[in-house]
Each structure stands twice: as structure tokens, then as C-alpha cells.
N, C-alpha and C positions, 0 to 999 in steps of 0.2 A: 509807524506803521500801516502797513493798506494789506489787508488781504482781499483780493479778487479773485473772480471764477473766471474759465475761459468757456463756459457754456451759462445758458441763461437758469436761472432757477427758477420753478412755480412750483405752487403751493395751492390743490383745491382739497376743498371739504368735500367730505366724505356724500354719498348720493343721501337724499333725504334730511339730512340735518339743517339748519338754520344757519350756518356758516358762524360766523363772528360771534354775531349775537346768542346763538348758541352754546360757543364756547364761554363768553362771558355770563352767562345765565347759569352754568353747570357748576353747583355746590356740590360740597356733603349734605346728603340728606339724611334725619335719623328717622326711622320706623320700628314702635314696639308693633309685635303681630301677635294676639292672644289666640291661644285654642284651649279646647276643653277636652281633647282627646288624650290628654298628657304625652308621654313621648312617643307614642306613634302620630299624633298631629302637629309635634314638633319636629319629627324626622320627615313626616311631609313636605314640614315649609321650608326645612333644610333643602331637600332636594328639590324644592321650585328654585329657591334662591341657586344654588350650583350649576342648574342648566340656565339661567339666567341671561347670562353672558356679562354680567358686571361683576365688577372687584369690590370684593367685600373688603370695607374700613374698618371696620367693627361685627364682629358676630356675637353675642349673647346668648346663651340659653340658660331659664329659670324654670326647674321643675322641680316640686317637692311634694314628698307623702304626702297624705292627707289633706291638700290644697285643691282645690277644683280646676284651678284654669294655672296655664302652663304659660308662657311668653318669649318670645323670640325678638332680641333688639339688634337690628343691624344698619349701619351706616353705607349708603353708596351715592356715589357722585351723579348726580340727576339735573334735568333741569325741571322747574313746575309743573310743566305738563307730562313729564315722564311720572313725575313724582304721584300725578295724579292715578294715571295709569295703571301704576304699580299700585297702588291702595284699590283700586278699583278691582285688579287682577287676583290679588290675594283676598280680599273679601268674596271674592266670587267663588273660592275653595270650601269644600264642605266643612272640613275642620277648622275654620277660621271663625272667631268670634267676634274679634276686634281688630282694627288697623287702625293704630293710631300715631300719627305724625308730630314730632316735636317742631 
């Protein structure tokens, strides 16, 4: 059995992507973002993650009474360059104390 198409099919990579190399280097990358602003800081981080346009494979929040720091752990599919940009962007937020990639 064979499958044939009566019209040619083409595929093009999105503008700005690195093409096949971009897809090959894209993998789930996990980051923990630490904030000292409690629930308000966690909600700011969550809002930024929601608006970044990426699908979150994991999203975990740790806020505890009496503990000075709270954290958000998230996993998204990114290239190494995108992961670096993500860390820099999150680190620039005033409520973020640290961004730790795994």
C-alpha cells in the first residue's frame, strides 16, 4: 500500500526560528523562581508565565507561613538561548530574588 498526494506538500519553519536545529535543541527545561514577596510575588510570577505564550508542562508553587521565601517551579520546552533569555527576564522582575535552572 502506498499513499500519494495529488499536490506537492511543503513545510517551512516559522520566521525567527533556527529551523531544524531549533527543534532538535528544544527540550523541557525546569526553572525555580524564588521570591521574597510571598503570595503577591508568586502571583506576579504566575501572571508573567501565563502571558509568555509557552505551554507549561509543570507548575508548582511553594508558599509557607513563617518562611521568608516562596518559590515557583515550572517546566517549559525551550532552546538553550530561550532558557537564558527566560532567566534574564525573570531575574529583572523586582519581586524575584533568584532564578535557578536545573
